[in-house]
N, C-alpha and C positions, 0 to 999 in steps of 0.2 A: 397410552397405557403401557406401564412398565413395572412389573413386580419382581424383577430379577436383580441379583447382585452377585458380584464376583470380586475376588482379590486379585491383584496384579499377577501373582505367581500362578494362578489358575488359568490365565488368559493365553490362548494360542494366537489368535488373530483378532485385531480390532480395526474397524473402519470408522473413521470419524468425519462427519460432515461431507460425505462423498457426494459430489455433483458431477453429472455427465450430461453434456448438451450436444445434441446432433442438430443439424440445420433445421430450425423451426420447431424443435422438440426438446424439452427437458426430460430426459429419460430417468434421471435420478436427481432428487432435490434434497441436498443436505441429509443424506441417509447415514445413520449410525447402526452398526451391528457388531456384536462381540461374540466370538466363538471360543468357548472354554476347551481346555484339554480333556479328551475323553468324554465328549458329549455328542449326542445326536441333535443337531440344531436344524429345525424344520423351517424352510423358507416358503411362504405361501403368498398367493396373490392371483388375481384374475389375469388373463392374457393382456399384455401391455402394461402390467404393473411395474415392470423394471427388473424382474428376476433374472432374465437372460443377460441383460446389460451388467448387472452386479456380478454375475458369474464371470463374464469376460474380463472385467476389471481385476478380479481376484486371480484369474488365470494368466494375466498379462497379454490378453488378446486386444484389449482396449486400454487407453489411459484416461484417468479422470481429469475433469477440468478444474476441480477443486476438492479439497479435503486431504486427509492423510491416512496412510495404512501403517499399522504397527504389527510386527510379528515377534511374539515372545517378548514383548515389552520394548522392542527397539523399532525405530522408524524404518520402514521398508520401502524401497523404490522398485516397484514391479513394472518394468518397462516392456517386457516381452515374455514369451512362454518359458524361455530358459531361466529367467529370473524366478518365476514361480516354481519351476522344477527344482531349482537349487534350494529353495525354501522347503521343499518336499510337499508341495501342493499338487495333487493329482485330480484331474477332472474326467468324469465319465459322462459324456454327452448323450443325449437322447438318440442322436444319430451316431452309432458306434464308429470309432475311428480305426478299427482294425483293417489290415490288408487281406482280403479274402483268399488270394492266391498263394499266400505264405502260410507256413505251419504255425501252430500255437506257440512253439518255442521261438520261432523267428519273430513273431509279433511281440512276444514277451520281452525280448531284449533289443528290439529295434531302436537304434539310436544310442544304445548304451551296451553294446556288445562286449562280451568278455573275451579278451584275447589271451592267447598262449603266452606264458611268462617269457618276457624278453622280446616279444613280437608286437608290432603295431598294426599288423594286417591279418595275422592268422587267427581265426576265431576258434576258441576252445568250445567246440560243439558238445563234448562230453559233459563239461561243467554246466553249460546252458541247459542241456536236457535234464540233468540231475536236479538243478534248482527249479526248473519248470515243473517237474514231477512233484517235488516237495510242496510247492506253493499251490498247485492244483488240489492237493489233498486238503489244504486249509480252507478251500471254498467248496469242499465236498464234490469235486468234479472228477469223475472216473473216466478219463480219456487219455489217449496217447499224446505226448508232446509233439509227435510228428504229423498228426492229422492236420489237414488243411482247414483253415477257418471257414471256408465256404461250405464245408461239409458238416458244420455245426448248426444247431438251431439257435434262434435269437437268445433264448435263455442261457444257453451254454456260452455263447459269445459274451454275453453280459458278465457272466461269472469269470470269464477269462480276463476281461477288462479290470475287474475287481482284483483278481489274482495279480495282475500286472502292477496295480497300485500297491498291493501288499509287498510284492517282491522289490519294488523301488523304495521301500521303507517310508511311504508317505505318512506324514503327520496329519494332513487334512485331505480327506477324500470328498470331492464335490460330486454328488449324484443328481443328475438332471433327469427327472421323470424315469427312473430306472425300471419301474414296474409296468410301464404303459403297454408293453408287448408281451408280457409274461403270463403264464398260466397260474392258476391259484397255487398249485404245488410249488412252482418256481418262486412265486412271490413270498410264500411262507419261508422257503429256504433262504431267500435273499435277506428278509427281515431278521432271521436268526443269525446270519453271518454279520449283519450290521451290528447287532447286539454284542456279538463276540469281539468284533473289532473295537467297539467302545470299551469293553472290559479290558482290552489290551492297551488302552490309552490313546487309540486313534480317534481323531475328531471327524465327524461327518456332517456335511451340509446337505440336507435332504430336501430336494425340490420335488413336490408332488401336488397333484390335484385330488388325491384320494385321502380324505380326512381320516378314514378308519385306520389306514396304515400309519398316518402321521401320529395319531393318538396312541397307537400300539407301541411305537418305538421311540417317539420324540421326547426329549427332555425340555427343550425350549422351542417356542415358535415365534418367529418374526413375520409380521404381515406387512406387505407393501400394497399401496394403492396409488395409481397415477404417479408413480415415481417417488412417492413419499412413504416413510415408515409410519404405519398406523399404530403399531404396538409391538411389544416384546414381552411375552408372558410365559410362565412355567406351564408346560402342557397339562400337568395334573390340575391346574387351577382354572381351566377354561373348557367349556363344552364345545361340541361341534357347531351348534347353533350360534354360539357367541363368536366363533372363528369366522363363520360365514358372514355374520353381521359386520365384522371388522373388514372383511374383504370387499363387500358390496357397498358398505357405507350406509346401510339402513336395515331396519328389522326385517326378519323373514316374512312376516305377515304384510309388510309393505310391498315386498317384491312379488310375493305369491299370495295375494289377498284371497280370503275365503269367499266362495260364491254364496250369494244370498239365496236362501230357499224360497 
């Protein structure tokens, strides 16, 4: 099932016939996915469908066994995390990657520190603090850049990760189950931020099990099952029941049959 279309100039990232084989397992089997500029693209599938493997390929953690990746119309060779970073791809994993014993500002610029002009070793802490303050405002997080990450709640850490992606000028932010540990208020705030990022031209690949959230912010949904792409549909054209049917491979009443009275 595929009822989407796009012109080349609208496409940010395209994966064509992507295959990934682990010993005894084909994790991805000729998967195609196209992510347009300034869209929230939802990736769905049951556990083991291939979502995590796809993310790792896009992030340079794993290499495909077959297929091609294109970035803004040009073939891309993503062999490692640095390659993905250079393309301005940012990944926010379910298990957050921040260093708890360091401050928000230190985490924000870890690996891409701002140095004093003319120096290769002296960090410009004033500039890093200022830029951290500014980007925290964009995610509506009212905290000091000097606070240690270990003193923040899960929701606040999640927003810091998003702020880091924004500060690095990411064109594509991949969010892996970002709402799984958040409160209702934090979830609503995150979905609002995602919509704002989209309006600013940032693309988001949103992996979630919560269909209500997917329907609320998603533009396009791609469904994987057993390593294969089942469909690619405009979110407004499909119901939650139809999405579940795509994910499990059978009608809801087959999986949950009504009891006979």
